[in-house]
N, C-alpha and C positions, 0 to 999 in steps of 0.2 A: 523644829526644822521647817523652814518654809518650802514652798513648792519648787522654787528655783534651785535650792540646795539639793532637794530630793532628786530632781531631774538630773542635775550634774553628777551626783553620786551614782545614779543608775547608769548613766553613760560610761562613767569610769569602770563600773563593775562589768558592763557588757564588753567593753574593749579589753579589759583585763582578761576576761574569759576567752575571748577570741584570740588574744595574743598567746595565752597559755596553750590553746589548741595548736597554734603554729609551732610552739616550742616542743611539745610532747613527742613528735616523731623523731626529734634529734636530741632528746633529753640527755642521753648518755654522753653525747659529744659536747653538749653545752657544759655539763658537769665536769667533764674532763678538762675543758678549756679553763674553767674556773679553778680547778684544782692545780693545774700546772701554773696558771698565772699567780696564784697565791704563793706557790713555792718560789717562783722566779722574781716576784715583785721587789724584794729587797735588793736584788742585783740590778733591777731596772732603775731604782733610785740612785744607786751608786754610779751606774753608767751615764745617767742624765747629767752628772756633774761635769763630764768631759765630752758629751755629745748631745745631739738633739734627742727628744723623746722618740721620734720616729726611727732614727738609726739604732738607738738602744733597743727598742722593741724588736726591730728586724733581726738584730744580732742574737737576741734571746730566743726568738722563734727558730732560727737556724740551730741554736744550741739545743733547744727542745727536741728538734727533729733528730739531731745527732745523739743527744744524751738520753732521750726517753723513747722515741718512736722506733728508731733503728734497732737499739738493743731489744726492745719488746718484740719486734718482728723476728729478729734472729733467734731469740729464745723460743718463740712460738714455732719457728721452723724446726729447731732442734728437738723440741718436745714432740712435735707432730711426727718427725722422723723416728724418734724413739718409740712412740706409740705404734707406728706402722710396723717397726721391727718386731714389736711384741706380738702383733697379729700374724705376721708372715713367718715368724720363727716356730709356730705351732706345727709339729709334725703329725700328719694324719695318722701315721702308724702308732703314735703314742696314744691316740684316742681309743684304740682297740674297738673299732666300730663293729667288727664281727662279734666280739664278746658281748657288746652292748645289745646288738640285735638278738642274740641268743637269750640274754637275760630278760629282755622284754617279752620274747615269745614264751619263755618258761613261766613267767609271772602272770602274764595276761592272756596267753593263748593266741595272741595276735602277732602275725608275722609283719615286721616293718623293715622296709629297705631304707635305712638312714641315709645312705649316700644319695639315693634317688630323691628322697624328700628334701635333703639339703640343696641338691641341684635345682629342683623345682622352685624352692624358696629363693635361691639365687636369681633365677630367671625373673621371678615376680618382683624381687627387689630391683633388678636391673631395669625392668619396664617402668617401675615407679620413679626411679632416678631419672630416666629419660623424660618422663612426664613433668618432673620438677625442674627441668632445665630453665624454664622461664622464670621460676621463682628464684633460682640461684642467680640468674643474671640480675634480677631486680635487687636481690640482697647485696650483691657485689657493688652495683651502682649506688645503692643507698649508703653502703660503707664508705665508698670513695668520696661521695658528696659529704658525708659526715666528717671524715678526716679533713677535707678541705675547709668545712665550716669551723672545725676545732682550731685550725691554724689561723683562720681569719679572725675569729673571736679572740684568740690568744693575743694576736698582734694588737688589737684595739683595747683589750683589757689592760695590757701592759702600757700602751702608749697613753691612754686616757683614763687609767685607773684612778688617779687622784681627782680628776674632774667628776668621775662617777661617784666616788665616795663623798665629795663635796656636795653634789646634787642630792644624794640620799640624806646627808646630814641636814641640809637646808630645809628639806621637806619632812623631816622627822620632828614632830611636836614635843621634843624633850629638851631640857636644858643641856648645854654643851658638856658640863661635867658628868651628867648622867650618861650621855652618849659615849663619852670617853671611857667610862667604866664599863658600859655594855659592850662596846666593840673590843675593848681590851680583854674582857672575859671570853668573847668569841674567838679572838686571836689565840689565846692560850689553849682553848679547847682544840682548835684546828691543829696547832702545832703538837699538842699532846698526842693526838691520833696519828698524825703523820710521822713524827719522830719517835714517839714512845711506843708505837705499835706496828705501823707499816714498816718502818726502817728496821726495827728489831726483828720483825718476822722475816724480812729478807736476810738479815745477818744469821738468824738461827737456822733458817732453811739451808742457806749456803754452807754453814759450818757442818750441819748434819749431813749434807750432800757429800762433803769431802770424805766422811766416813764410809758412805756407800761406794764411792769411787775407789777408795783405798782397799776395801775388802772385796771388790770385784762383784758387787751386786749388779745383775743384768739391768740394762735400761736405767742407769743411775741418773741420767739427766732428767728423764721424765719424772722419776720419783722425787728428785730434788725440787722440781717445780711444784709437785703436789705438796711437799713439806712446807714450802714457802707459803702456799695458800692456807694450809691447815694451821700454820703458826700465827695467822691473823686472829685465830680464835683462842683466847687464853684457856688454860686448863686442858685443852685437847692437844693442840700443837702437833709437833713432828713425830711424837711417839707412835701415832697410828701408822706411820710408815717404817721407822727404824725398828720398832718392836717386832712386827712380822718379818723384817729383814733378818733380825737375829735368829728367829725361829727357822727361817729359810736356810741360813748357814749351818745351823745344827742339823737340819734334815738332810743337807747335801754332804754331810761328813766333814764339815769345817768347824769343829768346836772352838779352836783357838781364835779363829777370825770372828766367830760369833761372840765370844767373851770380850774380845778387843773392841768390837763395834758396840756392844752393850755398855762397857765401861766408858768408852769415849763419848757416846751419846748421852749417857746419864750424867756424866761429870761436866764435860765441856759445854754441851748444849744446855744442860740444867743451870750451870753457872751463868751462862749468857742470859738466860731468862730471869734468874733470881736476882742478879746483881746489875746487869746492864740495863734492863727495862726500868727498874726503880730510879736509877741514876738519871736516865733521860727523861722519864715522866715527871720526876720531881722538879725539873726545871720549868715545867709548864703546869698544866692542870692535873690534879690527881683524880684519874678516872678509875672507877671500880671495874674489875674484870666482868662483873655482871652487866655493866653498861656496854662494854665492848662486845660481849657475846650476843646480847639482845640486839645491839646496833648492827653488827655484822650479819647475823642471820636474817633479821627483819629487813635490813637494808637491801639485801640481795633480792628479796621478793618485791620490795617497793621501787628500787632504782636500778635493778639489774646489777651488772658487774661493778658499777660505780658505787653501789651500796656498800661494798666492802670498806670504802673510805668515808662516805657521807652518812651511813647509818649511825655509827657511833658519834659523829659530829652533831647530828640532829638531836640525839638524846642529851649529849653533853651541853649543847646550846640551850636546850630547855632548862636544864639545871642552872646554867649560868644566868639565864633570863630571870628565873625565880629568885636567885640570889640578889640580882640587881633590883628587882621589884621589892624584895624584902628590905633592902637597905635604903631605898629612896621613896617608897610608896607614900608614906605619910607626909613627907616634905612636899611631894608633888601635889598631893591633895590640898595641902595648905596653900600652895601657889595658885591652884585653880580657884579656891575660894577667894583669894586675894584679888584675882583678876575678874 
């Protein structure tokens, strides 16, 4: 490598690093835009047959707002309301504070006024919350800017997605057939994660949630949301919610409802997981549950909430890349020697 090439590569690395620093504060929103654009791009291609790319992209951005963002906000409000009800429904009389104080005194010899302690703690928490008002305003502002950035990026990813992919292909030093194989593998991994695990998790959680509503479990909407999230992790799933719900019904004197919920959850939810997931996944890439578990848990730490989706994709993409390398490596080496 001569000096000119070295300087040029150093400049590329420097600007790549600086560009990454610009992206990091909004990484969640950038990944969200990429995810939604990937899902909607097949519709973009169809709409471009009857309209301009700009109009098609604008229509799909509106569809994304109505179909993704609005339902997400509504669900978040319902879940937050349910969570608030769980807190406010606690009766102080049920806590038997006087008995607790007597037990502490008898065991430790120290008299404790739990009510006063809680009140003092509440005042301290209140002062902390007031002090954090500026941080809240900053967080809200950052969130609003992030959502605006997501919609902006989504529009241009849809409108100019084909040009972006063409630019990437032109600058990737691989033969066209190898690139087709590589991007095809990545496409299958992405759809396997989205359709085979995210979609199935939503279906499983919703089906299990119907059982909670039918048997009168308190705050069923909140627990349904929890089950949907847990269902993203294979082998753990919704049982961590409907299992304790069955025990709750037994404890509250509803054995018939408890048995009904257990049978419904074990059979209906189990069938959805055992049969629906393989049917959907087999259409795309066959990803091991170990990949999903590692990808989901590690992805949350690496990418935040978007790691639920991109964590398994990253590991699946690594496996797909290794497969492509294994299939084409020696031929590429021969091409390099020939050139």
